[in-house]
N, C-alpha and C positions, 0 to 999 in steps of 0.2 A: 183530666180523667184520673180517677182514684185507683191506685194500684194496691196490691197486698202489703207492700212495704209501708205505704202511707197509713193504711189501716192499722198495721201492727204498731207503728210509731205512735199514732193517736191513742190507741188502747193503752199503751204504756204511760203516756202523758196523763191520761184520765185516771188510771189506777194510782199513779204517784201523787196526784194533786187533788183528787176528789174530796178527801177528808178535810184538808185545809181550806178548800173553797167552801165546802159546806159549813164549817165552823165560822168562817168569816161572814158569810151571809146570815147565818143564824144569829150571830151576835148583833148584826145590824137589824134584822127583822123581829127576832124573838118569837118567830112563828114557824113551826115545823112545815106546814103545808106550803106556805109562801117560799120558804127556803128550798124545799124539794123541787118545786116548780121552777124557781129561778135558776137553780144549779143545773137542772136538766136542760133547760132552755139555753143556758150559757154554753154548755158543752155541745149542744146542737149547732149553735151559732159559731163556736170555735171550730168545729169540724168543717163547716161550710166555708169558713174564711181562713183556714189554716195556712193556705198559700200566701196570705197577706202578712203573716207574721214573719218578719225578717230574721229575728234572733230567737231561735227555739228555746234558749235559756230563759227567756222572759215569759214563757208560756204561763207560769203560775200567776204572775202579776196581771197578765193580759186576761186570763180567764176569770180571775177574781173581779177585775174591773167590769167585765161583761156581766157576770153574775150579780154584782151589786147594782148595776144599772137596770137589770131585769127586775130585781127585787124592788128597787126604787119606783119603777113604773107601776108595779102591782100595788104597792102601798099607796101611791098617789091616786091611782084609779079607785082603790077600795075606799079610802077614807076621805078623798077630796081635800086632804090637808097635807101639810108638810110631812116628810119622812119622820119616823119616830126618833126623838132625840136620843143620842147615845147615853145620856145621863140616866135613862130609864133601863138600860141594858145591864144585866148581870154578866160579868165576865167569868166564864167557866171553861177554861182551856184544858184539853187533855194533855197528859205528860208525854204522850208518844211522839214519834217522829220529830224530835228536836224542838218541840214546843215547850213553853214554860208556864208555870202557874203565876198569876199576878198576886202579889201579897195583899193582904187586907188593907194596908195603908195606901197602896197604890190604887186599889179599887175605890176606897173612900175618897181619895183625892180626885180621881177622875169624875166621880159623881158630884163633887163640889164645883167643878168647872162649869162654865157656860156651855150650852149644847154645842155651839160651833167650835169651841176649843177642844172638848173631848172628842168630837167627831173627827177633827183634823189629826189629832194625836192617834186615834184609832186607825184611821186610813194610812197614816205614815208608818206607824210602828207595829201594828198588828196585821193589817192587810198588806203591808210592805209595798205600798204604791209610791211611785216617784212623785215629785212635786208637779210635774207636767200632767201625770195621770190624775192626781188629786184636783188640780185646777179644772181639768176637763170634766171630771165627775161632778164637782160642785158647781160647775158652770161659772167660774170666776177666772180672772186673769192669773197668770203665773206669779206676777209680783204680789198680787193680793194673797195668793196661797202661801207665799214665802212669809209675808207679814203675819198672816193668821197663825202659821206654824210657830213663828218666833214668839208671838204674844202668848200662844197656848203653852209653850214650853216655859216661858217666864212665869205665867200664872201657876202652872203645875209645880214648879220649883218652890215658889213662894208658899203655896198651900201645903206642900209636903214638908217643908222646913218648919212652918208654923205648927203643923200637927205634931211633928217630932219634938218641937220645943215644949208643946203642951203636955207631952207624955214623958219628957225628960230624956228623949233619945236624940241621936244624931242622924243626919241625912247623908246618904251617899248615892242618891238617884242619878242615873245616867241619861235621863231624857233631856 
């Protein structure tokens, strides 16, 4: 049974996380309508299953995973193709609530990566998902997720350092 305290807690969680969840899904779909539908559905699902979440501090990652899964379902049903590769997505993050702007060189480097490499970096570092969550989302094994992340980070570093050498700069990327 839902009591007023649970409703108040859920309302606070929604208000504190809505913008970040929306941005994560929008970066994935690049479609406002799909994003709105997926985020709304994610919060409905999260509300129904809130009692299943053992660590309330993980609400953000949990609801992003739900929202991304909802968006993925819509995209697959709409296009009958794979999800839009992240290399086609423009990164435009707001500066509010401790977010950061991705520099042009990082954007360019991400776009140069293979789709599965930029996707896993996005899920890990922007959506802030754990490797277990990434593996589940991508429907791959945990060890495969670790290998993909490692390879993506290596490719990212190589491309970033190559771009910086081409322009006479140095690299201090932390990915």
